[in-house]
One Martini backbone bead per residue (centre of mass of N, CA, C, O) as a GRO file, in nm:
protein
  291
    1MET     BB    1   0.103   0.028   0.009
    2SER     BB    2   0.020   0.374  -0.078
    3ASP     BB    3   0.092   0.724   0.010
    4ARG     BB    4  -0.010   1.070   0.039
    5ILE     BB    5   0.107   1.345   0.255
    6ARG     BB    6   0.024   1.679   0.386
    7VAL     BB    7   0.225   1.892   0.603
    8GLY     BB    8   0.233   2.203   0.661
    9SER     BB    9   0.461   2.497   0.635
   10GLY     BB   10   0.700   2.598   0.385
   11GLN     BB   11   0.962   2.424   0.355
   12LYS     BB   12   1.019   2.182   0.126
   13LEU     BB   13   0.971   1.828   0.197
   14HIS     BB   14   1.060   1.515   0.092
   15LEU     BB   15   0.905   1.233   0.238
   16ALA     BB   16   1.001   0.880   0.312
   17ILE     BB   17   0.819   0.589   0.419
   18SER     BB   18   0.713   0.321   0.573
   19THR     BB   19   0.436   0.083   0.643
   20CYS     BB   20   0.559   0.016   0.903
   21PRO     BB   21   0.496   0.020   1.242
   22ASN     BB   22   0.751   0.175   1.323
   23ASP     BB   23   0.703   0.422   1.135
   24THR     BB   24   0.404   0.492   1.204
   25PHE     BB   25   0.471   0.541   1.496
   26ALA     BB   26   0.685   0.777   1.463
   27PHE     BB   27   0.483   0.943   1.247
   28ALA     BB   28   0.188   0.991   1.345
   29ALA     BB   29   0.194   1.291   1.435
   30LEU     BB   30   0.285   1.407   1.166
   31LEU     BB   31   0.060   1.283   0.977
   32GLU     BB   32  -0.166   1.436   1.187
   33GLY     BB   33  -0.068   1.726   1.287
   34ARG     BB   34   0.060   1.707   1.616
   35VAL     BB   35   0.314   1.875   1.522
   36ASP     BB   36   0.568   2.063   1.484
   37THR     BB   37   0.718   2.145   1.150
   38GLY     BB   38   0.957   2.371   1.156
   39GLY     BB   39   0.892   2.516   0.874
   40PHE     BB   40   0.755   2.274   0.718
   41GLU     BB   41   0.669   2.101   0.410
   42PHE     BB   42   0.534   1.793   0.403
   43GLU     BB   43   0.592   1.527   0.176
   44ILE     BB   44   0.437   1.204   0.218
   45ASP     BB   45   0.556   0.885   0.168
   46LEU     BB   46   0.421   0.545   0.151
   47LEU     BB   47   0.639   0.256   0.134
   48ASP     BB   48   0.810   0.020   0.018
   49ILE     BB   49   1.143  -0.055   0.073
   50ASP     BB   50   1.211  -0.082  -0.235
   51GLN     BB   51   1.100   0.194  -0.316
   52LEU     BB   52   1.273   0.358  -0.135
   53ASN     BB   53   1.548   0.281  -0.248
   54GLN     BB   54   1.495   0.356  -0.551
   55GLY     BB   55   1.414   0.656  -0.496
   56LEU     BB   56   1.664   0.747  -0.368
   57MET     BB   57   1.865   0.670  -0.601
   58SER     BB   58   1.687   0.875  -0.802
   59GLY     BB   59   1.616   1.146  -0.630
   60GLN     BB   60   1.315   1.187  -0.491
   61PHE     BB   61   1.429   1.244  -0.197
   62ASP     BB   62   1.520   1.417   0.093
   63VAL     BB   63   1.381   1.215   0.289
   64ALA     BB   64   1.463   0.868   0.404
   65LYS     BB   65   1.387   0.551   0.437
   66THR     BB   66   1.645   0.296   0.461
   67SER     BB   67   1.857   0.080   0.375
   68PHE     BB   68   2.176   0.039   0.468
   69HIS     BB   69   2.271  -0.094   0.216
   70ALA     BB   70   2.175   0.136   0.023
   71ALA     BB   71   2.339   0.363   0.160
   72LEU     BB   72   2.634   0.255   0.080
   73SER     BB   73   2.581   0.361  -0.235
   74LEU     BB   74   2.539   0.690  -0.105
   75THR     BB   75   2.765   0.839   0.073
   76ASP     BB   76   2.796   1.108  -0.115
   77GLU     BB   77   2.464   1.196  -0.086
   78ILE     BB   78   2.437   1.121   0.233
   79VAL     BB   79   2.283   1.143   0.565
   80VAL     BB   80   2.255   1.023   0.875
   81LEU     BB   81   2.014   1.035   1.093
   82PRO     BB   82   1.986   0.991   1.451
   83VAL     BB   83   1.684   0.938   1.377
   84GLY     BB   84   1.477   0.632   1.299
   85SER     BB   85   1.606   0.376   1.358
   86ALA     BB   86   1.661   0.019   1.284
   87LEU     BB   87   1.797  -0.141   1.575
   88GLY     BB   88   1.931  -0.450   1.716
   89PHE     BB   89   1.838  -0.710   1.917
   90GLY     BB   90   1.644  -0.946   1.775
   91VAL     BB   91   1.578  -0.801   1.452
   92GLY     BB   92   1.617  -1.006   1.240
   93PRO     BB   93   1.595  -1.182   0.993
   94LEU     BB   94   1.436  -1.464   0.840
   95LEU     BB   95   1.505  -1.787   0.735
   96LEU     BB   96   1.283  -1.952   0.530
   97ALA     BB   97   1.092  -2.259   0.486
   98ALA     BB   98   0.880  -2.473   0.329
   99GLN     BB   99   1.062  -2.705   0.439
  100PRO     BB  100   1.172  -2.923   0.655
  101GLY     BB  101   1.527  -2.949   0.683
  102THR     BB  102   1.628  -2.711   0.509
  103THR     BB  103   1.907  -2.574   0.304
  104PRO     BB  104   2.103  -2.374   0.151
  105GLN     BB  105   2.247  -2.519  -0.155
  106ALA     BB  106   2.493  -2.608  -0.351
  107LYS     BB  107   2.597  -2.783  -0.600
  108PRO     BB  108   2.879  -2.932  -0.694
  109ASP     BB  109   2.857  -2.758  -0.981
  110GLY     BB  110   2.730  -2.464  -0.864
  111LYS     BB  111   2.452  -2.528  -0.882
  112THR     BB  112   2.078  -2.469  -0.853
  113GLY     BB  113   1.735  -2.560  -0.764
  114GLN     BB  114   1.710  -2.313  -0.577
  115LEU     BB  115   1.491  -2.068  -0.414
  116THR     BB  116   1.520  -1.720  -0.308
  117LEU     BB  117   1.357  -1.481  -0.128
  118CYS     BB  118   1.369  -1.126  -0.159
  119PRO     BB  119   1.307  -0.765  -0.061
  120GLY     BB  120   1.573  -0.665  -0.213
  121GLU     BB  121   1.883  -0.589  -0.336
  122HIS     BB  122   1.914  -0.323  -0.106
  123THR     BB  123   1.875  -0.490   0.143
  124THR     BB  124   1.986  -0.604   0.441
  125ALA     BB  125   1.874  -0.895   0.400
  126LYS     BB  126   2.050  -0.953   0.147
  127LEU     BB  127   2.326  -0.911   0.277
  128LEU     BB  128   2.305  -1.138   0.483
  129PHE     BB  129   2.269  -1.367   0.286
  130ASP     BB  130   2.540  -1.321   0.147
  131LEU     BB  131   2.721  -1.359   0.418
  132PHE     BB  132   2.592  -1.664   0.512
  133TYR     BB  133   2.487  -1.755   0.189
  134PRO     BB  134   2.699  -1.799  -0.027
  135ASN     BB  135   2.640  -1.930  -0.324
  136THR     BB  136   2.361  -2.109  -0.342
  137THR     BB  137   2.103  -1.954  -0.462
  138ALA     BB  138   1.867  -1.849  -0.613
  139VAL     BB  139   1.726  -1.508  -0.678
  140GLU     BB  140   1.431  -1.330  -0.578
  141HIS     BB  141   1.249  -1.019  -0.604
  142VAL     BB  142   1.012  -0.915  -0.360
  143VAL     BB  143   0.762  -0.825  -0.192
  144PHE     BB  144   0.752  -0.891   0.140
  145SER     BB  145   0.436  -0.989   0.130
  146GLU     BB  146   0.501  -1.240  -0.078
  147ILE     BB  147   0.679  -1.461   0.067
  148MET     BB  148   0.497  -1.638   0.230
  149PRO     BB  149   0.290  -1.712   0.011
  150ARG     BB  150   0.503  -1.852  -0.177
  151LEU     BB  151   0.593  -2.069   0.016
  152SER     BB  152   0.320  -2.191   0.072
  153ALA     BB  153   0.279  -2.240  -0.257
  154GLY     BB  154   0.569  -2.369  -0.358
  155THR     BB  155   0.754  -2.135  -0.548
  156ALA     BB  156   0.962  -2.163  -0.305
  157ASP     BB  157   1.212  -2.248  -0.072
  158PHE     BB  158   1.297  -1.950   0.027
  159GLY     BB  159   1.290  -1.679   0.284
  160VAL     BB  160   1.339  -1.337   0.358
  161CYS     BB  161   1.207  -1.225   0.654
  162ILE     BB  162   1.028  -0.941   0.750
  163HIS     BB  163   0.902  -0.806   1.012
  164GLU     BB  164   0.606  -0.956   1.108
  165GLY     BB  165   0.673  -1.249   1.017
  166ARG     BB  166   0.827  -1.343   1.285
  167PHE     BB  167   0.535  -1.394   1.427
  168THR     BB  168   0.360  -1.571   1.168
  169PHE     BB  169   0.504  -1.817   1.020
  170MET     BB  170   0.370  -2.075   1.172
  171GLN     BB  171   0.082  -2.012   1.063
  172ALA     BB  172   0.185  -2.074   0.758
  173GLY     BB  173   0.382  -2.346   0.772
  174LEU     BB  174   0.667  -2.256   0.844
  175HIS     BB  175   1.043  -2.257   0.849
  176SER     BB  176   1.327  -2.225   1.038
  177VAL     BB  177   1.670  -2.176   0.968
  178ALA     BB  178   1.741  -1.864   1.040
  179ASP     BB  179   1.884  -1.607   1.230
  180LEU     BB  180   2.045  -1.334   1.084
  181GLY     BB  181   2.085  -1.167   1.356
  182GLU     BB  182   2.234  -1.376   1.518
  183LEU     BB  183   2.473  -1.408   1.326
  184TRP     BB  184   2.565  -1.123   1.349
  185GLU     BB  185   2.608  -1.095   1.654
  186SER     BB  186   2.828  -1.326   1.667
  187ALA     BB  187   3.026  -1.167   1.459
  188THR     BB  188   3.009  -0.848   1.621
  189ASN     BB  189   2.856  -0.741   1.882
  190CYS     BB  190   2.617  -0.604   1.737
  191PRO     BB  191   2.374  -0.424   1.639
  192LEU     BB  192   2.138  -0.440   1.390
  193PRO     BB  193   2.142  -0.250   1.086
  194LEU     BB  194   1.871  -0.197   0.888
  195GLY     BB  195   1.756   0.104   0.919
  196GLY     BB  196   1.714   0.456   0.804
  197LEU     BB  197   1.756   0.804   0.807
  198VAL     BB  198   1.801   1.011   0.525
  199MET     BB  199   1.992   1.286   0.380
  200ARG     BB  200   2.063   1.517   0.155
  201VAL     BB  201   2.352   1.712   0.097
  202GLU     BB  202   2.212   1.980  -0.016
  203HIS     BB  203   2.157   2.009   0.278
  204ASP     BB  204   2.203   2.174   0.547
  205SER     BB  205   2.261   2.124   0.879
  206ASP     BB  206   2.023   2.288   0.975
  207VAL     BB  207   1.807   2.135   0.819
  208MET     BB  208   1.863   1.868   0.938
  209ARG     BB  209   1.821   1.934   1.235
  210ARG     BB  210   1.518   2.027   1.203
  211ALA     BB  211   1.409   1.765   1.085
  212SER     BB  212   1.501   1.585   1.317
  213ASP     BB  213   1.331   1.734   1.537
  214VAL     BB  214   1.059   1.667   1.434
  215ILE     BB  215   1.089   1.347   1.454
  216SER     BB  216   1.144   1.351   1.755
  217ARG     BB  217   0.858   1.464   1.834
  218SER     BB  218   0.692   1.234   1.720
  219LEU     BB  219   0.815   1.002   1.869
  220ALA     BB  220   0.753   1.115   2.156
  221VAL     BB  221   0.441   1.099   2.144
  222SER     BB  222   0.424   0.791   2.117
  223ARG     BB  223   0.590   0.706   2.359
  224GLU     BB  224   0.395   0.843   2.564
  225ASN     BB  225   0.136   0.743   2.355
  226PRO     BB  226   0.082   0.473   2.195
  227ASP     BB  227  -0.228   0.476   2.126
  228SER     BB  228  -0.207   0.737   1.927
  229ALA     BB  229  -0.077   0.540   1.685
  230LEU     BB  230  -0.285   0.319   1.589
  231PRO     BB  231  -0.449   0.439   1.355
  232ALA     BB  232  -0.197   0.463   1.157
  233MET     BB  233  -0.106   0.161   1.182
  234ARG     BB  234  -0.367   0.027   1.080
  235ARG     BB  235  -0.396   0.146   0.799
  236TYR     BB  236  -0.107  -0.012   0.696
  237ALA     BB  237  -0.134  -0.320   0.836
  238GLN     BB  238  -0.410  -0.419   0.788
  239ALA     BB  239  -0.488  -0.729   0.964
  240MET     BB  240  -0.345  -0.657   1.210
  241GLU     BB  241  -0.299  -0.678   1.527
  242ASP     BB  242  -0.236  -0.487   1.793
  243ALA     BB  243  -0.036  -0.676   1.928
  244VAL     BB  244   0.157  -0.705   1.683
  245LEU     BB  245   0.216  -0.408   1.651
  246MET     BB  246   0.358  -0.388   1.940
  247GLN     BB  247   0.579  -0.593   1.887
  248HIS     BB  248   0.716  -0.448   1.672
  249VAL     BB  249   0.782  -0.184   1.840
  250ASP     BB  250   0.939  -0.328   2.064
  251LEU     BB  251   1.164  -0.430   1.859
  252TYR     BB  252   1.226  -0.150   1.671
  253VAL     BB  253   1.177   0.056   1.922
  254ASN     BB  254   1.446   0.249   2.061
  255GLU     BB  255   1.727   0.405   2.170
  256TRP     BB  256   1.832   0.411   1.847
  257THR     BB  257   1.585   0.575   1.752
  258VAL     BB  258   1.639   0.827   1.908
  259ASP     BB  259   1.961   0.748   1.920
  260LEU     BB  260   2.245   0.613   1.798
  261GLY     BB  261   2.508   0.675   1.889
  262THR     BB  262   2.793   0.496   1.942
  263VAL     BB  263   2.678   0.212   1.888
  264GLY     BB  264   2.532   0.274   1.621
  265ARG     BB  265   2.788   0.370   1.468
  266ASP     BB  266   2.953   0.113   1.502
  267ALA     BB  267   2.749  -0.067   1.337
  268LEU     BB  268   2.786   0.093   1.069
  269GLN     BB  269   3.102   0.023   1.044
  270LYS     BB  270   3.059  -0.285   1.031
  271LEU     BB  271   2.879  -0.298   0.787
  272SER     BB  272   3.082  -0.169   0.596
  273GLU     BB  273   3.296  -0.388   0.613
  274LEU     BB  274   3.117  -0.645   0.540
  275ALA     BB  275   3.018  -0.528   0.260
  276ALA     BB  276   3.307  -0.527   0.130
  277GLN     BB  277   3.323  -0.849   0.100
  278THR     BB  278   3.088  -0.852  -0.139
  279ARG     BB  279   3.299  -0.672  -0.306
  280ASN     BB  280   3.472  -0.508  -0.499
  281SER     BB  281   3.687  -0.248  -0.514
  282GLU     BB  282   3.508  -0.062  -0.710
  283GLU     BB  283   3.238  -0.082  -0.505
  284ARG     BB  284   3.358   0.057  -0.270
  285SER     BB  285   3.255   0.244   0.022
  286PRO     BB  286   3.234   0.462   0.223
  287PRO     BB  287   3.133   0.542   0.515
  288LEU     BB  288   2.889   0.632   0.702
  289ARG     BB  289   2.721   0.922   0.774
  290VAL     BB  290   2.658   1.121   1.071
  291LEU     BB  291   2.502   1.407   1.209
   0.00000   0.00000   0.00000
C-alpha cells in the first residue's frame, strides 16, 4: 500500500517512509498534524522498502527511510540522521523454508535448483543472506508481503522474511532455517542496523538538524502515548492485530531509534566493513556519515 500526505507549511521537504508499524508509530503524530513541523511543509510518501530504496537512489526524496545496505551505495550523496533508525538485538530477518529440515546449498557443480525470495536487491536482508549463505541458491526479489504466501504456495524454497512475519510464519506453516540477526550478533557483537533515515547532502546541516528535531518530536509523542499511534498504524498494517503491531514496535523502536549514539555508529561502521567483503574493490564505498 502506498499513500501521500501533506502536512505543515513553509520550506518543502519530500519525505518517504515505510508502511511498517515501527515507521507509522514514529511518524504518526507528524502524519496527523499533531506536532510542530518546524517551518517545513512535508510531502510524505508511504511505500514498500524496496520502493524507498529505489526512489532514494533515483533522487526522488529529500529525506527517506532506507535500508542501510542501500545507503552504503550512496555515501557521497546522503547523511544518516541520528533519529528514526531500526537496529537492535533480536531484530534480524529470518531465513524461512517451505519444507522442514532444508538449508540453502549449491550443488557440487556450483549450480542450484533452489530459489530464495528476498525483499529487494539493496535491502539489509539481502546483504545478510549474501554474507551468511554466499553462492548458494538462485535469488528472486519480490515485495516483502509476497514472500510468505509464495513459500506457502510452494513456488520458492526459501525466503528472507522481514518485519511482522517473524511473529506469524509458524501460522503459515513455514519453518525457520536461521535467524540472520543472531548470526550477525555472533559475528560482530553489535546490534543489527537494518534501516534508518537519511537526508541528501544538498541540504545544509541546519536544515538537517531542524528536520531531525521534527521527527524526534513525533517519535516522542508516540512513545509517551503509544495508543495515540494505533490509528495510523492500523491504516497501513492491513489485518494485523493491535497486539502484533505493538510487538513490532517493542522490537524495532528502542534507544537507538531515539538516537544512534556511539553504539549505533559503531554498528554502521561494522556493516560498512562486512559489506565490503561482498563487493570488489571498485564497488566499495566510504563508511556512512551520521549527522
